C-alpha positions in Angstrom: -104.7 72.8 -70.6 -104.6 73.4 -66.9 -104.9 71.7 -63.6 -105.5 72.7 -60.2 -102.3 72.1 -57.7 -104.4 69.4 -55.6 -105.3 67.3 -59.1 -101.4 67.5 -59.7 -100.4 66.1 -56.7 -103.4 63.4 -56.6 -102.0 62.3 -60.3 -98.5 62.0 -59.0 -99.7 60.4 -55.8 -101.7 57.9 -58.1 -98.8 57.6 -60.6 -95.9 56.8 -58.1 -98.2 54.3 -56.4 -98.0 52.5 -60.0 -95.1 53.1 -61.6 -92.6 50.2 -63.1 -88.6 50.6 -61.4 -86.8 52.7 -63.8 -83.9 50.7 -65.2 -80.4 51.1 -63.1 -77.8 53.8 -64.4 -80.9 55.2 -66.4 -80.3 59.1 -66.8 -83.0 61.2 -65.6 -83.0 63.8 -68.4 -83.0 61.7 -71.3 -79.9 59.7 -73.1 -78.2 62.9 -74.4 -76.6 63.9 -71.1 -75.4 60.1 -70.1 -73.7 58.7 -73.1 -75.1 56.1 -75.4 -78.5 54.5 -74.6 -78.4 51.4 -72.7 -79.7 48.1 -74.1 -81.3 45.6 -72.6 -83.4 42.2 -73.7 -86.6 40.8 -71.9 -89.2 38.3 -73.2 -91.9 40.0 -70.9 -92.1 43.3 -69.5 -93.3 43.8 -66.0 -97.2 43.3 -66.2 -98.9 46.3 -67.1 -102.0 48.0 -65.5 -104.8 46.7 -67.2 -105.7 48.1 -70.5 -108.9 47.4 -72.3 -109.6 46.6 -76.0 -110.1 49.9 -78.2 -112.9 48.2 -80.1 -115.4 48.7 -77.1 -114.7 52.4 -76.7 -116.7 53.4 -79.8 -114.4 53.7 -83.0 -111.8 51.0 -82.8 -108.3 51.5 -83.9 -108.7 49.6 -86.9 -111.5 51.7 -88.1 -109.9 54.9 -87.6 -106.8 53.3 -89.6 -108.9 52.7 -92.5 -110.1 56.2 -92.6 -106.5 57.4 -92.6 -105.7 54.6 -95.1 -108.2 56.1 -97.2 -107.3 59.9 -97.4 -106.0 61.3 -100.3 -102.9 64.2 -101.2 -104.1 66.9 -103.4 -103.1 65.3 -106.3 -105.4 62.2 -105.6 -102.3 59.5 -104.1 -102.6 58.1 -100.7 -101.8 60.4 -97.8 -99.8 57.3 -96.4 -98.1 55.1 -98.5 -96.4 53.5 -95.7 -97.5 50.8 -93.3 -100.2 51.8 -90.0 -99.7 50.5 -87.0 -102.9 51.5 -85.0 -103.5 50.7 -81.3 -105.8 47.5 -80.1 -105.9 48.1 -76.6 -106.1 51.7 -74.6 -105.8 52.9 -71.0 -108.9 52.2 -68.9 -111.6 55.2 -69.5 -110.1 56.0 -72.7 -111.7 56.5 -76.3 -110.3 57.4 -79.6 -111.7 60.2 -81.2 -112.1 62.4 -84.6 -109.1 64.4 -83.9 -107.2 61.3 -85.1 -105.5 62.5 -88.9 -103.2 62.2 -91.4 -101.1 64.8 -92.6 -97.9 66.0 -94.8 -94.8 67.1 -92.8 -92.2 69.7 -93.9 -88.4 68.0 -93.4 -85.4 69.5 -93.8 -84.9 71.3 -96.9 -87.3 70.5 -99.8 -87.9 66.8 -98.3 -91.6 66.2 -97.5 -92.8 63.5 -95.6 -96.5 61.8 -94.2 -97.5 61.1 -91.1 -100.8 59.9 -88.5 -101.8 60.2 -85.3 -104.3 58.5 -83.6 -105.5 60.7 -80.5 -106.9 59.4 -77.5 -108.8 61.0 -74.4 -109.3 60.0 -70.7 -110.7 61.8 -68.3 -108.3 62.5 -65.3 -109.2 64.5 -61.9 -111.4 67.2 -63.2 -109.6 67.2 -66.8 -109.3 65.5 -70.1 -106.0 64.4 -70.5 -104.7 63.5 -74.0 -102.0 60.8 -75.6 -101.7 59.2 -78.7 -99.9 56.7 -81.4 -98.0 58.2 -84.2 -96.3 57.2 -87.2 -94.4 58.4 -90.2 -92.4 57.4 -93.2 -89.4 59.9 -92.1 -86.8 57.3 -90.7 -84.7 59.3 -88.3 -87.8 61.8 -87.0 -85.8 64.2 -84.7 -88.5 62.6 -81.4 -86.7 59.4 -81.6 -83.2 60.9 -81.5 -81.2 59.9 -78.3 -83.5 57.9 -76.6 -82.8 56.9 -72.6 -83.0 53.6 -73.1 -83.5 51.1 -75.8 -85.6 47.8 -74.6 -86.1 44.9 -77.0 -89.4 42.9 -76.3 -90.8 40.0 -78.6 -88.3 41.0 -81.4 -89.3 44.7 -81.7 -86.6 47.2 -80.4 -88.3 50.2 -78.4 -86.7 53.6 -78.0 -87.6 54.9 -74.5 -87.7 58.2 -73.0 -87.7 58.6 -69.7 -88.3 61.7 -67.6 -87.4 60.8 -64.3 -89.6 57.8 -63.3 -92.0 58.6 -66.2 -92.2 57.4 -69.6 -92.7 60.0 -72.0 -92.7 57.7 -75.0 -92.1 54.6 -76.6 -90.7 54.4 -80.1 -89.9 52.0 -83.0 -89.0 51.6 -86.2 -89.3 49.8 -89.4 -88.1 49.6 -92.7 -90.6 51.8 -93.9 -91.7 54.0 -91.1 -91.2 55.1 -87.7 -93.6 54.7 -84.9 -94.3 56.1 -81.3 -96.7 56.0 -78.0 -96.8 59.4 -76.4 -97.7 60.1 -73.2 -100.3 62.8 -71.7 -98.8 66.2 -71.0 -98.7 65.4 -67.4 -97.6 61.6 -68.0 -100.7 60.2 -66.4 -100.3 56.8 -68.0 -98.1 54.5 -66.3 -94.7 53.2 -68.0 -96.6 49.9 -67.8 -99.4 51.3 -69.6 -97.1 53.3 -72.4 -95.2 49.7 -73.3 -98.7 48.1 -73.2 -100.1 50.3 -75.8 -96.9 50.2 -77.8 -96.9 46.2 -77.9 -100.7 45.9 -78.6 -100.2 48.1 -82.2 -101.0 46.3 -85.3 -100.3 46.5 -89.1 -103.3 47.5 -90.9 -104.0 45.5 -93.7 -107.2 46.5 -95.0 
């Protein structure tokens, strides 16, 4: 995916105008270079920019979750034998796509895990940006190693990965799985939007 220099500059300018302040003493390059992640507690994050209900964008997160829950392995067993968290809110002008899918994951050694991804598209300055919500039954996936910050919001502990003032993704873990919301390639979503989408996720119960 490519974008013109002017499109990148406009995206950065828009992002900087809406971004939330990053935590004090936060390492710009992630948690691996600045010691252990800083923990903080907050009842509510700073208000995110407006989000939209995924149900009004075409296929809803819950409808896609039902499709993912119905997928089978070659042996006929459910592909996803762990809770599926789906997004109920999306960034403005976004929509979930049929590229959303469930899949097996080859882990270390002979370990096999399973995962899924809800794929969302958003038109941005002349090109289409992609972001998503992912989950896996791998309890310690490498993507959630070494977060820049750990923040507890409404009882859920979020593992946040920052790149300067851009929030690359927000992850969390449960007893049966690991989950995260990943930003677009150029981090078009503001930190508030990434956290807002993560907070909006719900466990699919059928």
